[in-house]
C-alpha positions in Angstrom: 0.0 -0.1 0.0 1.5 3.4 -0.9 1.1 5.9 1.9 2.8 8.7 0.1 1.0 11.9 0.7 0.7 14.7 -1.9 2.6 17.8 -0.8 1.9 21.0 -2.6 3.8 24.3 -2.0 3.9 28.0 -3.0 6.7 30.3 -2.5 6.2 34.0 -2.8 8.7 36.9 -2.5 8.6 40.7 -2.5 11.4 43.0 -3.2 11.8 46.7 -4.1 14.3 46.6 -6.9 15.2 50.5 -6.9 14.6 51.0 -10.6 17.1 48.3 -11.3 20.0 50.1 -10.0 21.9 49.6 -6.7 22.8 52.3 -4.1 25.7 53.4 -6.4 23.6 53.8 -9.4 24.9 50.8 -10.9 22.9 48.1 -13.0 21.7 45.4 -10.4 19.4 42.9 -12.4 22.2 40.3 -12.6 23.1 40.5 -8.9 19.3 40.3 -8.1 18.9 37.3 -10.2 21.9 35.6 -8.5 20.4 36.3 -5.2 17.1 35.3 -6.1 17.6 32.3 -8.1 18.5 29.8 -5.4 15.3 30.7 -3.4 13.0 29.0 -6.1 10.2 31.5 -5.9 7.0 30.6 -7.7 6.3 34.2 -7.8 8.3 37.4 -7.3 6.5 40.6 -6.6 8.4 43.8 -7.3 8.3 47.5 -6.8 10.1 50.6 -8.4 10.1 48.6 -11.6 11.1 50.7 -14.6 9.0 49.8 -17.7 7.7 52.2 -20.4 5.8 51.6 -23.5 8.0 54.0 -25.4 11.4 54.1 -23.3 13.7 57.1 -23.8 17.3 56.5 -24.4 18.4 56.8 -20.6 15.7 54.4 -19.5 15.6 51.7 -22.2 18.2 49.5 -20.5 16.4 49.5 -17.3 13.1 48.8 -19.1 14.6 45.7 -20.8 15.7 44.4 -17.4 12.3 43.6 -16.4 12.2 40.9 -19.3 15.9 40.0 -18.5 15.1 39.4 -15.0 12.1 37.1 -16.1 14.5 35.2 -18.3 17.3 34.8 -15.8 14.9 33.5 -12.9 12.9 31.4 -15.4 9.7 33.0 -14.3 8.2 33.4 -17.8 4.8 34.9 -16.9 4.8 38.4 -16.3 2.4 41.3 -15.4 3.1 45.1 -14.8 1.2 48.0 -13.5 2.4 51.6 -13.9 2.5 53.8 -10.8 4.0 57.1 -12.1 6.8 58.5 -14.2 7.4 55.2 -15.9 7.8 53.0 -12.9 5.5 50.8 -11.2 4.8 47.2 -9.9 5.6 43.9 -11.6 5.2 40.2 -11.0 7.1 37.4 -12.4 5.7 34.0 -12.1 6.6 30.4 -12.8 2.8 29.5 -13.1 0.5 31.0 -15.6 -1.6 33.8 -14.6 -5.3 33.1 -14.5 -6.6 36.7 -14.0 -5.0 40.2 -13.5 -6.2 43.6 -13.0 -4.7 47.0 -12.3 -5.8 49.8 -10.0 -4.5 53.4 -9.5 -5.1 56.1 -7.0 -5.9 59.7 -7.6 -3.0 62.3 -7.5 -3.1 64.3 -4.4 -1.3 67.7 -4.4 2.4 67.1 -5.2 2.1 63.4 -4.5 2.1 60.9 -7.2 -0.6 58.5 -8.1 0.0 55.0 -7.0 -0.7 51.8 -8.7 -1.9 48.4 -7.3 -1.5 45.1 -9.3 -3.8 42.2 -8.6 -3.3 38.7 -10.0 -4.6 35.1 -9.6 -2.6 32.1 -10.6 -3.4 28.8 -12.2 -2.4 27.1 -8.9 -3.8 24.8 -6.3 -3.3 27.3 -3.5 -5.3 29.9 -5.4 -8.1 27.4 -6.1 -8.4 26.0 -2.7 -8.5 29.3 -1.0 -10.1 31.6 -3.6 -7.0 33.7 -3.3 -6.0 36.9 -4.9 -2.6 38.6 -4.6 -2.1 42.3 -4.7 1.2 44.2 -5.2 1.6 47.9 -4.3 4.0 50.8 -3.3 2.6 53.4 -1.2 3.8 57.1 -0.9 7.0 57.7 0.6 6.5 61.2 2.0 3.1 61.3 4.0 1.3 58.8 6.3 -2.0 60.4 5.6 -1.5 60.2 1.8 -0.6 56.4 2.3 -3.7 56.0 4.2 -5.7 57.7 1.6 -4.2 55.5 -1.1 -4.7 52.2 0.9 -8.4 53.4 1.5 -8.8 53.7 -2.3 -7.2 50.5 -3.0 -9.3 48.7 -0.4 -12.4 49.4 -2.3 -11.1 47.2 -5.2 -9.9 44.3 -2.9 -12.1 41.2 -3.0 -14.2 40.7 0.4 -14.4 37.0 -0.3 -11.7 34.4 -0.1 -8.0 34.9 1.0 -6.3 38.2 0.0 -2.6 38.8 0.3 -1.3 42.3 -0.3 2.5 42.6 -0.7 5.0 45.5 -1.2 6.7 48.6 0.0 4.2 50.3 2.4 6.6 53.0 3.8 4.9 52.5 7.1 6.3 51.4 10.5 5.2 48.8 13.1 6.3 50.3 16.5 6.4 46.8 18.2 9.4 45.9 15.9 11.7 48.1 18.1 12.8 48.6 21.6 12.5 52.3 22.8 16.3 52.8 22.8 16.5 51.6 19.2 13.5 53.6 18.1 14.8 56.8 19.4 18.3 56.4 18.3 17.7 55.0 14.7 14.4 56.2 13.8 12.9 59.1 15.7 16.4 61.0 16.0 17.4 60.3 12.4 14.1 61.6 11.0 14.1 64.8 13.2 17.8 65.6 12.2 17.0 65.2 8.5 13.6 67.1 8.6 11.8 64.0 7.5 8.3 62.9 8.2 7.9 61.8 11.9 7.5 58.1 12.4 4.0 56.8 11.9 2.2 53.4 12.5 -1.2 54.6 11.5 -1.3 52.7 8.3 0.0 49.3 9.7 -2.6 49.7 12.5 -5.4 50.3 10.0 -4.4 47.1 8.1 -4.8 45.2 11.2 -8.2 46.9 12.0 -9.3 45.7 8.5 -8.5 42.2 9.3 -5.1 41.7 7.8 -2.4 39.7 9.4 1.2 40.7 9.4 2.8 37.4 8.0 6.3 38.2 9.1 5.4 39.1 12.6 3.2 36.0 13.0 6.2 33.9 12.2 8.9 35.9 14.1 7.0 36.8 17.3 10.3 37.5 19.2 12.3 39.4 16.4 13.2 43.1 17.3 15.5 45.9 16.0 18.1 44.7 13.7 16.1 41.5 13.0 13.3 43.7 11.6 15.1 45.7 8.9 13.9 45.9 5.1 15.3 49.1 4.1 18.6 51.2 4.4 17.0 53.3 7.1 17.0 50.6 9.7 13.3 50.0 9.5 10.8 47.5 8.3 8.4 49.0 5.8 8.1 45.9 3.2 5.1 43.8 4.3 3.2 40.6 3.3 -0.3 41.0 4.7 -3.0 38.1 4.7 -6.7 38.4 5.2 -9.0 35.4 5.3 -8.6 31.7 6.4 -6.2 29.2 4.7 -8.4 26.1 3.6 -8.0 22.5 2.6 -4.9 21.8 4.5 -2.9 24.9 3.5 -0.6 26.2 6.3 1.9 29.0 6.3 5.2 27.4 7.4 7.8 30.2 6.6 7.8 33.9 6.5 11.3 35.8 6.7 13.2 38.8 5.6 16.0 37.9 3.2 19.0 40.2 2.8 19.6 41.9 -0.7 23.4 42.2 -0.1 23.3 45.8 -1.3 21.9 44.8 -4.7 19.0 47.1 -4.0 18.1 49.5 -1.0 15.6 47.2 0.3 15.7 43.7 1.8 13.0 41.2 0.6 10.4 39.3 2.4 9.3 35.8 1.5 6.5 33.5 2.6 6.0 29.6 2.0 2.8 27.9 2.1 2.4 24.2 2.1 -0.4 21.6 1.9 
């Protein structure tokens, strides 16, 4: 008698690719591919992807890098959603895309419009959980604008099934830090540079709306240096989940992975198994 059980798995990652350049302005697509390839993602969600329909001479190489990264990672199914100024959110997938949709916020004052890309994959996880995956990148300057943008997007998020929202939210979770770390590395640094004060209004709003912070669920004791996804020593990149996992699916891993300076963010990955 064969007692072998079927094991299904889905591995998803999110990474801000910084317009396909590193912090020194050098092309980073090959470094990102070298970093990502061993992780065997089924889907990679990206922010700050440069891609225009009619690239100018100074951006054409970066626009081609979206397809080049798809080829290097052997993730052949792609989708892209413009945000503003020729950049946006992209998805590379090993699995065919079943459905996709694109949403944009209204422009507010000097703050650029933002985009959100929604996809469903032809995969057991998506069928079992009636799941939709959303990728976005919210305003970097104002917490109130971020709240407004997320409120606009929330009108387009499905109310049934499982929803996952991934990306660069530019908002903090205060529980990630001790008081000493927060004051020295976040509050004081922002005050000295005349930046926006630290806020957690958006992340609190996500929780109020029923979303679970996947990384925090799997890393309950992690603090300070263990909770860094950007060069300013903060965690602003998230994988949020709302809705129950069905038909034997569990989340068995969610962690931050270092980008090794290939970009100005670290990535976040999540693994689901059945």
